[in-house]
C-alpha positions in Angstrom: -3.6 -27.7 -3.9 -3.7 -24.4 -2.1 -6.6 -23.5 0.2 -9.2 -20.9 -0.7 -10.1 -17.6 1.0 -13.3 -15.6 0.6 -13.3 -12.2 -1.0 -16.3 -9.9 -1.1 -17.1 -7.8 -4.1 -20.0 -5.4 -4.9 -23.1 -7.2 -6.1 -23.2 -5.1 -9.3 -19.7 -6.3 -10.2 -20.7 -9.8 -9.5 -23.7 -9.5 -11.8 -21.6 -7.9 -14.5 -19.0 -10.8 -14.3 -21.8 -13.3 -14.4 -23.3 -11.7 -17.5 -19.9 -11.6 -19.1 -19.4 -15.3 -18.5 -22.9 -16.1 -19.9 -22.3 -13.9 -23.0 -18.6 -14.6 -23.7 -18.0 -18.0 -22.2 -14.5 -19.3 -21.3 -15.1 -19.5 -17.6 -17.1 -21.9 -15.5 -17.9 -19.4 -12.7 -17.4 -15.9 -11.4 -14.8 -17.2 -9.0 -12.8 -18.7 -11.9 -12.9 -15.3 -13.8 -11.8 -13.4 -10.7 -8.9 -15.8 -10.1 -7.8 -15.5 -13.7 -7.9 -11.7 -13.6 -5.9 -11.5 -10.4 -3.3 -14.0 -11.7 -2.9 -12.0 -14.9 -2.6 -8.7 -13.2 -0.1 -10.0 -10.6 2.0 -12.1 -13.0 2.4 -9.1 -15.3 3.7 -7.1 -12.4 6.1 -9.8 -11.3 7.4 -10.4 -14.8 8.4 -6.8 -15.2 10.6 -7.0 -12.1 9.8 -3.4 -11.1 6.1 -3.5 -11.4 4.0 -2.7 -14.5 5.0 -0.1 -17.0 2.5 2.8 -17.3 1.5 1.4 -20.7 0.8 -2.1 -19.3 -1.0 -0.7 -16.3 -3.3 1.3 -18.7 -3.9 -1.8 -20.7 -5.0 -3.8 -17.6 -7.2 -0.9 -16.5 -8.8 -0.8 -20.0 -9.5 -4.5 -19.8 -11.0 -4.2 -16.3 -13.1 -1.2 -17.5 -14.4 -3.3 -20.4 -15.3 -6.0 -18.0 -17.1 -3.6 -15.8 -14.8 -3.8 -12.8 -13.7 -0.2 -13.0 
């Protein structure tokens, strides 16, 4: 298993993520949600070979906006 590193985020984003988990479910913690989002964003970029298309990038941005991260 890989080690862990700490990442700081703004308190308001943390609270939004926490509320999202409470309302939507699917994640056990804010950390789990953040790891999932990072994995999704990075794997989408790797899969395309040259980075995300503009369309995919906009979709990710829309999802992050909906979650309150942007």
